[in-house]
C-alpha positions in Angstrom: 129.8 112.1 97.0 129.4 114.0 93.7 131.8 117.0 93.9 129.4 119.3 92.1 126.4 118.9 94.4 126.2 119.4 98.2 125.0 116.0 99.6 125.3 114.3 102.9 125.4 110.5 103.5 126.1 108.6 106.7 129.7 107.8 107.4 128.9 104.1 107.9 127.5 104.0 104.4 130.6 105.7 103.0 132.7 103.1 104.7 130.5 100.3 103.3 130.7 101.8 99.7 134.5 101.9 99.9 134.6 98.3 101.0 132.5 97.3 98.0 134.6 99.4 95.7 137.8 97.7 97.0 136.2 94.3 96.4 135.2 95.3 92.9 138.8 96.6 92.1 140.2 93.3 93.2 137.8 91.5 90.8 138.7 94.0 88.1 135.0 95.0 87.9 133.3 98.4 87.9 130.7 98.8 90.7 128.0 101.4 91.3 125.4 102.2 93.9 122.2 102.9 92.0 118.5 103.9 92.1 116.5 104.9 95.1 119.4 105.4 97.5 121.1 107.9 95.2 117.8 109.6 94.4 116.9 110.0 98.1 120.3 111.4 99.0 119.9 114.2 96.4 116.3 114.8 97.7 117.6 115.1 101.3 115.1 112.4 102.3 117.4 109.6 103.2 116.3 108.2 106.5 119.0 105.8 107.9 116.4 104.3 110.2 114.1 103.4 107.3 116.8 102.7 104.7 117.1 98.9 104.6 117.7 98.2 100.9 120.6 99.4 98.8 121.1 98.3 95.2 124.4 97.9 93.4 125.2 97.3 89.7 128.5 95.8 88.5 130.0 95.3 85.1 130.5 91.6 85.4 129.2 89.0 87.9 126.9 90.4 90.6 127.0 87.1 92.4 130.8 87.0 92.4 131.0 90.6 93.7 128.4 89.8 96.4 130.4 86.9 97.7 133.6 88.9 97.8 131.8 91.8 99.6 130.3 89.4 102.2 133.7 87.9 102.9 135.2 91.4 103.5 132.2 92.3 105.8 132.4 89.1 107.7 128.8 88.2 106.7 127.8 84.7 106.1 124.2 85.7 105.2 124.4 85.6 101.4 121.5 84.6 99.2 122.2 83.8 95.5 119.5 83.9 92.8 121.5 82.2 90.1 118.6 82.2 87.6 118.5 86.0 87.7 122.2 86.6 88.2 121.6 88.5 91.5 122.7 88.0 95.1 121.7 89.6 98.4 124.0 90.2 101.4 122.6 91.1 104.8 124.8 93.3 106.9 124.0 95.5 109.9 120.3 95.6 109.2 120.9 96.3 105.5 119.9 94.3 102.5 122.6 94.8 99.9 121.4 93.7 96.4 124.0 93.0 93.7 123.3 92.5 90.0 125.4 92.4 86.9 124.6 95.3 84.4 122.1 94.0 81.9 120.0 95.0 79.0 116.4 93.8 78.7 113.8 93.1 76.0 110.2 92.2 76.4 107.4 90.3 74.7 104.2 92.2 74.3 102.1 89.9 76.5 104.5 89.7 79.4 106.4 92.0 81.7 109.1 89.3 82.3 112.2 90.5 80.4 114.6 88.6 78.2 117.9 89.5 79.9 121.4 89.8 78.5 124.7 91.0 79.9 125.2 94.7 79.2 127.0 97.9 80.0 126.2 100.5 82.6 124.4 102.6 80.0 122.3 99.5 79.0 121.4 99.1 82.7 120.4 102.8 83.1 118.3 102.6 79.9 116.1 99.9 81.4 115.3 102.1 84.4 111.7 103.3 84.8 112.3 107.0 85.5 115.2 109.4 85.0 115.3 110.1 88.8 115.8 106.3 89.4 118.6 106.0 86.8 121.3 107.8 88.9 124.4 106.0 90.1 127.7 106.7 91.8 130.9 104.9 91.0 132.4 103.0 93.9 135.8 102.0 92.5 138.8 103.8 94.1 139.9 105.9 91.2 136.4 107.2 90.4 134.8 107.0 93.8 131.7 109.1 94.1 131.5 110.1 90.4 127.9 110.6 89.4 126.6 108.8 86.3 123.5 110.8 85.2 123.0 110.3 81.4 119.3 111.4 81.5 119.6 114.5 83.6 117.9 112.9 86.6 119.4 115.4 89.1 117.9 118.3 87.1 114.6 116.5 87.0 114.8 116.2 90.8 115.4 120.0 91.1 112.6 120.7 88.7 110.3 118.2 90.4 109.6 116.4 87.2 108.7 112.7 86.6 109.7 111.4 83.1 111.1 108.3 81.6 114.8 107.9 80.4 113.7 106.9 76.9 110.6 107.2 74.8 107.8 106.7 77.4 105.7 104.5 75.1 108.6 102.1 74.8 109.2 102.2 78.6 105.5 101.5 79.4 105.2 98.9 76.6 108.1 97.0 78.1 106.6 97.1 81.6 103.2 98.6 82.1 103.6 98.6 85.9 106.0 101.6 85.4 102.9 103.7 84.7 101.7 103.0 88.3 105.2 103.7 89.6 105.3 107.1 87.8 102.0 108.1 89.5 103.2 106.7 92.8 106.5 108.7 92.7 104.7 111.8 91.6 102.3 111.4 94.6 105.1 110.6 97.1 107.4 113.4 96.0 104.7 115.9 95.0 106.2 116.1 91.5 104.6 116.8 88.2 104.5 114.1 85.5 106.0 115.5 82.3 103.5 116.0 79.5 104.8 113.5 77.0 105.1 110.9 79.7 101.6 111.5 81.0 100.2 111.4 77.4 101.9 108.0 77.0 100.2 106.7 80.2 96.8 107.9 78.9 97.4 106.1 75.6 98.7 102.9 77.2 96.6 102.6 80.4 94.9 99.5 79.0 98.2 97.7 79.0 97.9 97.5 82.8 95.7 94.4 82.2 98.8 92.2 81.9 100.0 93.2 85.4 99.0 91.0 88.4 96.7 92.5 91.0 99.3 92.0 93.7 101.8 94.3 91.9 99.1 96.9 91.2 97.8 97.0 94.8 101.4 97.3 96.1 101.8 100.5 94.2 98.2 101.7 95.0 98.7 101.3 98.7 101.9 103.4 98.6 99.7 106.1 97.0 97.0 105.7 99.6 99.8 106.2 102.3 101.1 109.4 100.9 100.8 112.7 102.7 98.0 113.9 100.4 96.6 110.8 98.6 94.1 112.8 96.6 96.8 114.0 94.2 97.8 110.4 93.3 94.1 109.4 92.8 93.6 112.5 90.6 96.5 111.4 88.4 95.1 107.8 88.3 91.7 109.1 87.2 92.9 111.5 84.6 95.4 109.0 83.2 92.8 106.3 82.8 94.6 103.9 85.1 92.0 103.9 87.8 89.4 102.6 85.4 91.5 99.6 84.7 91.3 98.1 88.2 88.8 100.2 90.3 85.8 101.1 88.1 83.5 101.5 91.2 85.5 104.4 92.3 85.5 106.0 88.9 81.7 105.7 88.8 81.5 108.0 91.9 82.3 110.9 89.5 79.7 113.3 88.2 76.9 115.5 89.3 73.2 115.3 88.3 70.8 118.2 88.5 67.0 118.0 88.7 64.5 120.8 89.5 67.5 123.0 90.2 68.8 120.6 92.8 72.2 119.0 92.5 74.2 116.6 94.6 78.0 116.8 95.4 80.5 115.0 93.2 81.1 111.9 95.3 84.5 111.1 93.7 86.0 114.4 94.8 84.1 114.3 98.1 85.7 110.8 98.7 89.2 112.2 98.0 88.6 115.1 100.4 87.5 112.6 103.1 90.6 110.5 102.4 92.9 113.6 102.7 91.1 114.5 106.0 91.8 111.1 107.4 95.4 111.2 106.1 95.9 114.5 107.9 95.3 112.8 111.3 96.1 109.1 110.8 98.7 106.9 109.1 96.4 103.8 109.4 96.2 102.3 105.9 92.9 100.6 106.7 91.2 103.6 108.1 92.3 105.4 104.9 90.7 102.5 102.9 87.5 103.0 104.9 87.5 106.6 103.7 87.9 105.4 100.1 85.1 102.8 100.5 82.6 104.8 102.7 80.5 106.1 99.8 81.4 103.5 97.2 77.8 102.3 96.8 76.2 105.7 96.3 75.8 105.5 92.5 73.3 102.5 92.5 71.4 103.9 95.5 71.0 107.4 94.1 67.3 108.6 93.9 65.5 111.9 93.4 62.2 112.9 94.8 60.5 116.4 94.9 60.1 116.1 98.6 63.5 114.8 99.7 65.7 115.9 96.7 68.7 113.6 96.1 69.1 110.7 98.4 71.4 107.7 98.7 69.4 105.5 101.1 71.2 102.2 102.0 74.5 103.1 100.5 76.2 102.3 103.8 74.8 98.7 104.0 75.4 98.1 100.3 78.9 99.5 100.5 79.6 97.1 103.4 78.3 94.2 101.3 80.5 95.2 98.4 83.7 95.5 100.5 84.7 91.8 100.4 84.1 91.6 96.7 86.2 94.7 95.9 89.0 93.7 98.3 89.2 90.2 96.7 89.4 91.6 93.2 92.0 94.2 94.1 94.1 91.7 96.0 93.6 93.3 99.4 93.5 91.0 102.5 90.2 89.3 103.3 91.0 88.9 107.0 90.3 91.2 110.0 91.6 94.2 108.1 88.8 93.8 105.5 86.3 93.3 108.3 87.5 96.5 110.0 86.9 98.5 106.8 83.6 96.7 106.2 82.4 97.6 109.8 83.4 101.3 109.4 81.6 101.5 106.0 78.5 100.0 107.5 78.5 102.2 110.6 79.7 105.6 109.2 76.2 107.2 109.2 75.2 106.0 112.6 76.9 108.5 114.9 75.2 111.5 113.3 71.8 109.9 114.1 72.8 110.1 117.8 72.9 114.0 117.8 69.4 114.5 119.1 68.9 115.1 122.9 66.1 112.6 122.7 68.3 109.7 121.6 68.2 106.9 124.2 71.2 105.4 125.9 70.1 102.2 124.2 71.0 103.5 120.8 74.4 104.7 122.1 75.0 101.3 123.7 74.3 99.5 120.5 76.7 101.6 118.5 79.5 101.1 121.1 78.8 97.4 121.1 78.9 97.2 117.2 82.0 99.4 116.9 83.9 97.9 119.8 87.5 99.1 120.0 87.1 100.8 116.6 84.7 103.5 118.0 87.4 106.2 118.0 88.4 105.3 114.4 84.7 105.5 113.4 84.4 109.0 114.9 87.6 110.0 113.0 86.0 108.9 109.8 82.8 110.7 110.6 84.6 113.9 111.3 86.6 113.5 108.1 83.3 113.2 106.2 82.6 116.8 106.9 83.6 118.4 103.6 81.3 121.4 103.3 82.8 124.7 102.1 80.4 126.5 104.4 82.3 127.2 107.6 79.1 127.6 109.6 77.9 124.2 108.6 81.3 122.6 109.3 81.4 124.0 112.8 77.8 122.9 113.4 78.7 119.3 112.4 81.8 119.4 114.5 79.8 120.5 117.5 77.3 117.7 116.8 80.1 115.1 116.8 81.5 116.6 120.0 78.1 116.0 121.6 78.0 112.4 120.3 81.5 111.6 121.6 80.5 113.0 125.0 77.4 110.7 125.0 79.5 107.7 124.0 82.1 108.4 126.8 79.3 108.9 129.4 77.4 105.7 128.5 80.6 103.6 128.1 81.9 104.7 131.6 78.5 103.8 133.1 77.7 100.6 131.3 81.0 99.3 130.1 79.5 97.9 126.8 82.6 98.1 124.6 83.6 94.6 123.5 80.6 93.3 125.5 80.0 89.6 125.9 76.8 88.2 127.1 77.0 87.4 130.9 74.7 84.4 130.3 76.2 81.4 128.5 74.5 78.9 126.2 75.2 76.3 128.9 73.3 78.5 131.5 70.3 78.7 129.2 70.3 74.9 128.4 70.4 74.1 132.1 67.6 76.5 133.1 65.3 75.7 130.2 66.3 72.0 130.2 66.9 72.1 126.4 69.5 70.8 124.0 71.5 73.1 121.7 69.1 74.8 119.2 67.3 78.0 118.1 65.8 78.6 121.6 69.3 79.2 123.0 70.1 82.0 120.5 66.6 83.6 121.0 67.0 83.7 124.8 70.6 85.2 124.5 69.2 87.9 122.2 66.5 88.7 124.8 69.1 89.1 127.5 71.3 91.2 125.3 68.4 93.5 124.3 67.3 93.8 128.0 70.8 95.0 128.9 71.1 97.3 125.9 67.6 98.8 126.5 68.4 99.5 130.1 65.9 97.0 131.5 68.6 95.3 133.6 72.2 96.3 134.5 75.2 94.8 132.6 75.7 92.4 135.5 75.9 88.6 135.7 73.6 88.2 138.8 71.0 90.5 137.4 71.1 88.8 134.0 70.7 85.4 135.6 67.7 86.5 137.6 66.3 87.8 134.3 66.9 84.4 132.7 65.0 82.7 135.5 62.1 85.2 135.0 62.1 84.3 131.3 61.8 80.6 132.2 58.9 81.5 134.6 57.1 83.4 131.8 57.4 80.5 129.5 56.0 78.2 132.2 53.0 80.4 132.8 52.2 80.5 129.1 52.4 76.7 128.9 
């Protein structure tokens, strides 16, 4: 749309923008498409399948313009937020957000602004970053004219993240903007400009007034980037990570005793996270990578015979997972349990490498991991971060052997998502008892008999075993 820059936008969007411009002209209002849409067009990363939200600013009433646009588009789906002076129109899968240009001021203890009507420049001044302060005019006479008062297009070309005004003022007004600066740097692989980054370091403590829900929304976008370690490195060096995830910060550092040192578990964790990110977009598998060594600091021990050890960090990390998820505002449902399970089991596969390992141990791992066994093996492979290529290949070969064992045992015994073939009702009938501890004990004996290979994973065989258990009890009596 800007005559000075080669850009490409879909024809249906051009048609939509001209319709909005016509509605604005009839209302004698100036109208602009702003923010992320404009930015992404200049970056060449506009995906029409993923683009669902487009923001518009008008000099005048955003609500009035939205209603006029909806009428022209034949859309009855208009939502008005009178308190905020905004309105949303849904059209062909798009959410069109309209707002009147405004200027904002903030109280120190709140990120909720005091809003007044303003000019386009006022509206651009309140934007978080220069690359998000771009806009195109939609009115007929100036259609497609770029408004770029802070040289955002140049910052896009130079791959720079910076604020439109003094960064301390920007972050003082809304501290969440510090997280957004890191998030955009991570997503776009940009560098945060020195003055802006220094302001984040100085004001990181201001993040305390932001809700955990808003912080985790930005953090998860960082976790989902192509190389999330870059975003976490920025969070660490800026001081932001310490504000909401101190357990991860404590992974940092290396101790040396008797000439022996352990790896830096913070940077190891980021490498594991990147390794997972290279093969999976699963947010919760990535969180398992973040959490897998989280309890190493309190379990760290040194002995002359064994060197540095972290015994029990898997169990303790699993125990910590609900507490950390709750504090960060992450879900406490099956997604948390999935992460907790992978953290608890992440050391188990390597213990199955030996040829002497029984099928029983393999069955128990398959049973505990269930449908998440493949994700567990993905995490285990990602946990190989040695710079020694020989050791890396050795570990990979070991995991190949483990996966082969798992497939062989699973095909033979069908243990995945196993349920006990003997019910509590069966046990109560055979033993002539009411519900109580004995039912659970007998079920465990049957489970162990199947997992240990004493009897096949079969209903008839298990029932015969149940009858034998009853006989044994009778003989003892």
